[in-house]
N, C-alpha and C positions, 0 to 999 in steps of 0.2 A: 831159540827156545824162549818161551814166554816165562821170564823169571818171576813176574808178579803172580802167575797162576801157581807156581811152586811155593812162593811165600804164603799164598792163600791157603794151600793145603797144609802147610806147616802150622799156620795159625789155627786151623780147625783141629789139628792134633793137640796143640797146646790147650785149646778150649776143652777137649775131651779129658785131658789130664786134670784140668781145674774142676771139671764136673765130678770126677772120681774123688778128688780132694774134698769138694763141697758136699758129697754124699756121706763120706766117712767121718770127717772132722766134727760136725755138729754133735754126733752121738758121743764121741770121745769128750767133747766139751761139756756135755750134760753129765756124763759119768764122773768127770773130775771137777765138776762145778767151776769150770774155767770159761768165763765169758769171752776172753780174748780169742779163744779158738773158734767160738761161734761167730765173732766179729770177722775173723779172717775168712771164714766160709762165706759170709755176706759179701766181703770184698772180692772174693774169687768169683762169686755170681755176677757181680758188676763187670769184672774184667772179661768174663766169658762172653758177654754181649759185645764188648768192644772188639774182641778177636773174631767173632762170627760176623760182625758188621764189616770188618776189613775184608774177609773172604767174599762176602756178598757184594761189596763194592767192586772187588776185582772182577767177579763174574759179570756184573752189570756194565762195567767199563768195556769188557771184552765184547759183550752183546752190542753195545752202542757203536763201537769201533769196527764191528764185524771182523774180529780176530778169529779166523777159522783154524788157528793152531790148537784151539780148545775144542775138543770133540763135541761138547754140548752145544757150543755156539754154531758149529757147522751143521749139527742135526736139527736145530730149532730156529735158525735165523738165516737171513740172506741180505745182501747189500741193498736190494730194491724195496725192502719193507719200510713202511712209515715208522718214525721214531717210537710212537706209542706202542706198536706191536713188537718192536725190538725190546722195549722195556718189559712188556707183558709176557714175552717169551721166557723171561726169568722163571716164571711159574708155569710155563707152557709144556714142560716135560717132567718126567719122574724125578730126575736128579735135581733139577733147579727148584721144583716145588718142594722137595724135601729140605733143601737149604733154606728156602723161604720160611718153611714151617719152623725150622730151628731158629731162624732169625727172630721170628715173632715170639717163640717160646722163651728164648734167652732174654728178649726185651721185657716180657712179663716177669721173668725171674728177677731181673735187675730191679724192676719197679717194686716188687715185693721186698727184696733185700734192702732197698733204700727206704721205702715207705715205713716199714715196720721195724727199723733198726733199734728204736727205743721203746716200742710198745709190744704187747702180746709176748712178753719174754719167755713165758713157760712153753708156749706152743711153737714159737717161730723157729727154733733149731730143727724141729721135725719137718716143718714146712719147707725150709731151705734144703734139707736133705732130700725130700721127696721130689722137689722141682729139679734139683741137680741130677737125680737118678733118671728122671724122664728125659731131660736134655742130653745127658750122657748116652742113654740108650739110642736116641735118634742120631747123635753124632757118630756112634759106633756103626750104625747102618750106613750112614752117608760116607764115611771114610773107607769102610770095608768094601762096600758093594756099589755105591751110587754117587761117586764123587763127580760133581759137575765141572771140576777144574782139571780133569784128566787131559793130557796133551796128546797130540798125534804127530808122528814123525814127518809125514808128507802133508804140507799145508795146501788144501784145495783153494782154487780161486773164487769159488762161489759156494754158498751154503744151500742146504736142502729147503730152507724156509719153514715158516710156521704152518702147521695144519690149517688149511683154508677154513675149516669149521670154527677154529679158534680165533680167526681174524674178525672179531666182532667187538664193538666198543664195550660190551658187557664183560669181555675178558679182562679188562683193566680193573673192574670193580668186583665182579662176582667171586672169583677164587679168593682174593684177599679178605673179602667180607666173611666168607665161609671159614677161612682159617682163623680169623680173629674170634669167631664164635666157637669153633672147635677147641682152640688152644686156650681161650679164656676160661673154659670150664676146668682146666688143669689147676687153676688157683684155688677155687672152692674144694676141689678134690684133694689137693695137698693139705689144706687146712683140716679137712675131714680125716685124712690119714694121720695128721698131727694129733688130732683129738683122740683117735684110736690108740696110737702109740703111747700117748700120755695117760690114757685111761680115763679121760675126762670128756664125757659126751654132753656137756652143758651147752648153753646157747652162744658161747663166745665165738666159735668158728662160724656160726650162721650169721651173727650180727656183723662180724668183721668182713665177710665175703659178700654181703648183700649187693653192693654196687658191682662187684665182679660178675655175679650171677646175672644181674640185669643187663650189663653191657654185653656179655657173651650171648645171652638169649636174643638181644636186639640184633646183633651182627649176624647171627645164624639165621634169624628170620628174614632179614634183608637179603642175605646170600641166597636163600632158598627161593624167594620171590624173583630175584634177578635171574637165577639159574633156570627156573621154570619158563620165564619169558624168553630167554635166550634159546633154550631147546626148542620152544614152539616156533620161534622166528627162523632158526637155522634149518631145522629138520621137519617142521610142519607136523609134529606129533600132536595128535588131538586128545588122546585118552589121558585120564588123570594119572594112571600108573605107567604110562608109556614114556617115562623119563629115562635119562641116562642113569645107570646104576649108582653113579656118584651122588646123584640127587637123592636117591633112596637111602644111601649111606649117611647123608646129611640129615635126612628127615628123622631117622631113628633117634639120634641124640637130641633132636629138637623136641620130640614127643616126651622123652624122659626128663629133659631139661625143663620143659613147661610144667610137668608134674612136680618137679623139684621146686621150681619157683613158687608154686602155689602152696605146697606142703610146708615150706620153711616159714611162710607167713603164719601158719597154724602153730608151728613150734614156738615162734616168737611171742604170739599172743596167749597161747594156752599151755605151753610147755609140753606139747604132745608130739608124737611121730618122730622121736629122736633117731631110733634105729632105722625107720623107714627112710628118713632123709639121707642117712649114710648109704643105704642100699641104692637109693635113686641117683646120688652123685657118682657112685662107683659105676653104675650102669651107664650113665651119661658119658663119663670119661672113657 
């Protein structure tokens, strides 16, 4: 039995418990005016990333070592695959890509918890609570229905291998780039939710998240360009709309994200479009 895979699943369960804690405690801290409770939720957010990193490291190790006792490794990897494709098969299937999503989400949550621990004191408890709620929901889906660290009793000698269409150098860059874009928008969304919960729709959340918005938009744009090129190379699709549905699913938030990027500039300079920006970031998210 692969003990490390079991420890990985336990660490994901512990991360879910911390997310529940991180969602509830900031509200209690605000009600009781107790900053120590809010600080503990920030620390829980940092620890969540460490636990998810451990589980991700276990899966990556199993993929590199071709440990077919893990069902996901058997389904999406094989011994004859080059190392780059063994690594990229981490996000080559549903379960692994969901874990990768949570890894990036928890990383951004950790950065927010650490970066804003002494600033934005009014809004940050609600931001931490929102980010923990998002991460907790994803962890619930992963542990309940799509755990990539599930084991199988009979260990096969060889794996099924990665889908040949996914064995392309773009596979190493395109999905992570899309994920960084997708998930990055959860930070301005959380600040917007913080503003709504606080009842303050001033420019604070917009100014604080400007770089997050730019970074997310940049990665989403790069991911779309790479994905379009990859689909064209692999499948020879010629038409503009003849993309993979995933590409269209990535294009929709790019359109609303682009609109958001432009209208926040108007809010900064002219103090207009406050409600519209809240609507746009919710649609993007």
